[in-house]
C-alpha positions in Angstrom: -217.5 74.3 -159.8 -219.9 71.4 -159.8 -223.2 71.6 -158.1 -222.5 68.6 -155.9 -219.3 70.4 -154.6 -221.1 73.6 -153.8 -223.7 71.8 -151.6 -221.3 69.3 -150.1 -220.7 70.9 -146.7 -222.8 73.1 -144.4 -226.1 74.7 -145.0 -227.1 75.7 -148.5 -230.1 77.0 -150.4 -230.3 76.1 -154.0 -232.4 78.5 -156.0 -233.6 76.9 -159.2 -234.6 79.5 -161.8 -235.1 80.1 -165.5 -234.6 83.1 -167.8 -238.3 83.0 -168.9 -239.5 83.1 -165.3 -240.3 86.7 -164.4 -240.5 86.3 -160.6 -237.1 84.4 -160.7 -235.4 87.7 -161.5 -236.3 89.3 -158.1 -233.3 88.5 -156.0 -234.1 91.0 -153.2 -235.5 88.2 -151.0 -232.4 86.1 -151.4 -230.2 89.1 -150.6 -232.1 89.7 -147.3 -231.8 86.0 -146.5 -228.0 86.2 -147.1 -227.7 89.2 -144.9 -229.6 87.5 -142.0 -228.0 84.0 -142.4 -224.4 84.7 -143.2 -223.4 81.0 -142.7 -225.9 79.7 -145.4 -224.6 79.5 -148.9 -226.9 80.4 -151.8 -226.4 78.6 -155.1 -228.2 79.6 -158.3 -229.2 76.9 -160.7 -230.4 77.9 -164.2 -232.7 75.0 -165.0 -232.3 75.5 -168.7 -228.5 75.4 -168.6 -228.1 72.8 -165.8 -230.7 70.4 -167.0 -229.0 67.4 -165.4 -229.2 69.0 -162.0 -232.8 70.1 -162.5 -233.7 66.6 -163.5 -231.8 65.0 -160.6 -234.1 67.0 -158.2 -237.2 66.7 -160.4 -237.6 70.5 -160.8 -240.8 71.3 -162.6 -241.6 74.7 -161.1 -239.6 77.9 -161.3 -238.6 79.2 -158.9 -237.9 76.3 -156.6 -235.8 76.5 -153.4 -234.2 73.4 -152.0 -232.5 73.6 -148.6 -229.5 71.3 -148.2 -227.4 70.3 -145.3 -224.1 68.5 -146.0 -225.4 67.6 -149.5 -228.7 66.2 -148.3 -232.0 67.9 -149.3 -233.8 68.7 -146.0 -236.7 71.0 -147.2 -238.3 72.4 -150.3 -240.3 75.5 -151.2 -242.0 75.9 -154.6 -242.9 79.2 -156.3 -241.8 82.7 -155.3 -241.6 83.0 -151.5 -241.9 86.1 -149.4 -239.0 86.9 -147.1 -241.2 86.1 -144.1 -242.2 82.7 -145.5 -238.7 81.7 -146.5 -237.3 82.9 -143.2 -239.8 80.7 -141.4 -238.9 77.7 -143.5 -235.2 78.3 -142.9 -235.7 78.7 -139.1 -237.7 75.5 -138.8 -235.3 73.5 -141.0 -231.9 74.6 -139.7 -232.4 76.1 -136.2 
């Protein structure tokens, strides 16, 4: 499924990561986010394999989180985030 289709409707967090990025492999924070916000989709984008998507959003740091609403980017977070920080960003952005 194309990235644009995955983010087309509703709330979505795109997690841009790379295989060489050690912190990117810790998905526990995203699992907690998914448990708390069941209506928010999480999409994983490997910046080495999906170069066109990474370039479209000017991704230069891994990990990067982009929060989308109905296909529009509404907020960004760069670098590994704690659950508390990401939770605050989500709450301020969507609720």
